[in-house]
C-alpha positions in Angstrom: -28.1 8.8 -18.5 -27.4 5.1 -17.9 -24.2 4.4 -15.9 -23.3 1.2 -17.7 -19.9 0.7 -16.1 -21.2 1.5 -12.7 -24.3 -0.8 -13.0 -22.2 -3.7 -14.4 -19.6 -3.2 -11.7 -22.2 -3.1 -8.9 -23.8 -6.2 -10.2 -20.4 -8.0 -10.4 -19.7 -6.8 -6.8 -23.0 -8.2 -5.6 -22.3 -11.6 -7.1 -18.7 -11.7 -5.7 -20.1 -10.7 -2.3 -22.6 -13.6 -2.4 -19.8 -16.0 -3.4 -17.7 -14.8 -0.5 -20.7 -15.2 1.9 -21.3 -18.8 0.6 -17.7 -19.7 1.2 -18.0 -18.5 4.8 -21.3 -20.4 5.3 -19.6 -23.6 4.0 -17.0 -23.4 6.7 -19.5 -22.5 9.4 -21.5 -25.6 8.6 -18.4 -27.9 8.3 -17.0 -26.7 11.7 -20.4 -26.2 13.4 -19.6 -22.5 14.2 -22.9 -20.6 14.2 -21.7 -17.3 15.7 -18.2 -15.8 15.8 -15.1 -17.1 14.2 -12.4 -19.8 14.7 -9.7 -17.6 16.4 -7.5 -17.0 13.4 -8.3 -20.2 11.4 -9.7 -20.6 7.9 -13.1 -19.2 8.9 -11.5 -16.0 10.1 -9.6 -15.7 6.9 -12.7 -16.1 4.8 -14.5 -13.6 7.0 -11.7 -11.1 6.5 -11.7 -11.7 2.8 -15.3 -10.6 2.6 -14.9 -7.7 4.9 -11.9 -6.5 3.0 -13.9 -6.8 -0.2 -16.7 -4.7 1.3 -14.3 -2.1 2.7 -12.6 -1.4 -0.6 -15.4 -2.0 -3.2 -17.5 0.8 -1.8 -14.8 3.4 -2.6 -14.2 1.8 -6.0 -17.9 1.9 -7.0 -18.3 5.5 -5.8 -15.2 6.6 -7.9 -16.4 4.6 -10.9 -19.8 6.3 -10.7 -18.4 9.8 -10.2 -16.0 9.4 -13.1 -18.8 8.0 -15.3 -21.1 10.9 -14.3 -18.4 13.4 -15.2 -18.6 12.3 -18.8 -14.9 11.7 -18.9 -15.0 7.9 -18.8 -13.9 5.9 -21.8 -13.4 2.2 -22.4 -10.5 2.3 -19.9 -13.0 2.6 -17.0 -14.7 -0.7 -17.9 -11.3 -2.4 -18.1 -10.2 -1.0 -14.7 -13.5 -2.2 -13.2 -13.1 -5.7 -14.7 -9.5 -6.0 -13.5 -10.5 -4.9 -10.1 -13.2 -7.5 -9.8 -10.8 -10.2 -11.0 -8.3 -9.0 -8.4 -10.9 -9.4 -5.7 -11.6 -12.9 -6.8 -7.9 -13.7 -6.6 -7.8 -12.1 -3.1 -10.7 -14.2 -1.9 -9.2 -17.4 -3.1 -5.8 -16.4 -1.9 -7.0 -16.0 1.7 -7.4 -19.8 1.8 -3.6 -20.1 1.5 -1.9 -23.0 -0.1 -1.2 -23.0 -3.8 -3.6 -20.1 -4.3 -1.9 -18.0 -1.6 -0.3 -15.6 -4.1 -3.8 -14.5 -5.1 -4.0 -12.6 -1.9 -1.0 -10.5 -2.7 -2.1 -10.1 -6.3 -5.6 -9.0 -5.3 -4.2 -6.6 -2.7 -1.9 -5.0 -5.2 -4.7 -4.7 -7.8 -7.0 -3.1 -5.2 -4.4 -0.5 -4.1 -3.5 0.4 -7.7 -7.1 0.6 -8.7 -8.0 2.9 -5.8 -5.0 5.1 -6.3 -5.6 5.3 -10.1 -9.2 6.1 -9.8 -8.5 8.7 -7.2 -5.9 10.4 -9.4 -8.3 10.3 -12.4 -11.0 11.9 -10.3 -8.7 14.7 -9.2 -7.5 15.3 -12.7 -11.1 15.5 -13.9 -11.9 18.1 -11.2 -8.8 20.1 -12.3 -9.8 19.9 -15.9 -6.7 18.0 -17.0 -8.7 15.1 -18.4 
């Protein structure tokens, strides 16, 4: 069995994580900060964006894989995964503040709704409801 949604989501997550890392590296070079952060400045915000991504995406990928393995996944799972990844892009950009600052709130909301929705779906699958 090939877990198409899981594999695609994991690939997208890897690419987003690389993008977040590059953004951190750009600020490190610009501000000549090799180790540590900038005490709450833009570098710290970008570091938090990446860590927040890693913290949440692990749970999302596990839930996507489990749901897909259950055989109860439909096209909805791919849509949920895609929306989640777009939300994480918005969050990463939003952490820079300014005109894109609303992206942080949008990304956070999408993340929480995704985690809750996937968790509910997983429980309903275990209970035989779906």
